[in-house]
C-alpha positions as CSV (number, residue, x, y, z in Angstrom):
1,M,113.9,102.2,102.6
2,D,117.0,103.8,101.5
3,Y,116.4,107.3,102.9
4,I,118.9,107.2,105.7
5,S,120.6,110.5,106.6
6,Q,124.3,110.7,107.3
7,E,123.7,111.0,111.0
8,V,120.5,109.2,111.8
9,T,119.5,105.7,110.8
10,V,115.9,104.9,109.8
11,D,115.4,102.9,113.0
12,E,116.2,106.1,115.0
13,L,113.7,108.3,113.2
14,P,110.2,108.6,114.7
15,F,108.0,106.1,112.8
16,Q,111.1,105.2,110.7
17,G,110.6,108.5,108.8
18,L,107.3,107.3,107.2
19,F,105.0,109.6,109.3
20,V,105.6,113.0,110.8
21,I,103.8,114.4,113.8
22,Q,102.4,117.9,113.3
23,K,100.8,120.2,115.9
24,D,98.2,118.7,118.2
25,N,99.8,115.2,117.8
26,V,98.3,114.8,114.3
27,L,100.1,112.3,112.0
28,C,100.8,113.0,108.3
29,L,102.3,110.8,105.7
30,A,106.0,111.7,105.1
31,E,107.3,109.2,102.6
32,R,106.0,106.0,101.1
33,P,108.6,103.3,100.9
34,D,108.4,100.3,98.6
35,W,108.9,98.0,101.6
36,V,109.2,97.7,105.3
37,R,111.2,95.1,107.2
38,D,109.2,92.8,109.4
39,P,110.8,93.1,112.9
40,Q,110.0,89.4,113.7
41,T,111.2,87.7,110.6
42,G,113.5,90.3,109.0
43,Q,111.6,89.7,105.6
44,R,110.7,92.6,103.4
45,L,107.0,93.3,103.4
46,Y,106.0,95.3,100.3
47,V,103.7,98.3,101.1
48,S,100.2,98.1,99.6
49,S,98.9,101.3,101.2
50,M,99.6,104.0,103.7
51,S,97.0,106.3,105.2
52,V,95.9,108.2,108.3
53,S,92.7,107.0,109.9
54,E,89.6,109.3,109.4
55,S,88.1,108.3,112.8
56,L,89.5,108.0,116.3
57,V,91.0,104.6,117.1
58,T,92.2,103.4,120.5
59,C,95.9,102.4,120.4
60,P,96.4,98.8,121.6
61,V,99.5,99.8,123.5
62,C,98.9,103.1,125.2
63,K,95.0,102.8,125.2
64,L,94.6,106.5,124.1
65,E,92.2,107.5,121.3
66,N,93.9,109.1,118.3
67,Y,94.0,109.3,114.5
68,H,96.5,106.6,113.6
69,G,98.7,106.0,110.6
70,I,98.1,102.7,109.0
71,I,100.3,100.7,106.7
72,T,99.1,97.5,104.9
73,F,101.1,95.1,102.9
74,M,100.7,93.3,99.6
75,D,101.3,89.6,100.5
76,S,100.8,89.6,104.2
77,P,97.8,89.9,106.5
78,K,100.0,92.0,108.9
79,F,99.5,95.7,109.2
80,V,101.1,98.5,111.2
81,I,99.4,101.1,113.3
82,A,101.5,104.3,114.0
83,C,100.3,106.0,117.2
84,S,101.3,109.6,117.7
85,K,100.5,109.5,121.4
86,C,103.0,106.7,122.3
87,K,105.1,107.5,119.2
88,N,105.4,103.8,118.3
89,F,104.7,101.4,115.6
90,V,102.3,98.6,116.6
91,W,102.5,95.5,114.4
92,M,99.2,93.7,114.1
93,E,97.7,90.7,112.5
94,P,93.9,90.2,111.9
95,T,92.2,88.1,114.5
96,K,90.5,85.0,113.4
């Protein structure tokens, strides 16, 4: 993720610059990086896919229904949900 502007770091951009919010709180893909840093371990997680959900999903944080951005990774079961309602990344792992 080397797309840092001169004045704003990636961490300060909404959704780290990966998604943009358009009118009516609709998320669109902005840029697909090669990797995203895991906030718990600091390790690079290489991006497998990025998409915007085609059906309404309830955000586990704000509990509002929305079309979320989703990022999956190559060598990790973790995935990220980007909620345009609470404007946050939610890091998830599949339940067993």
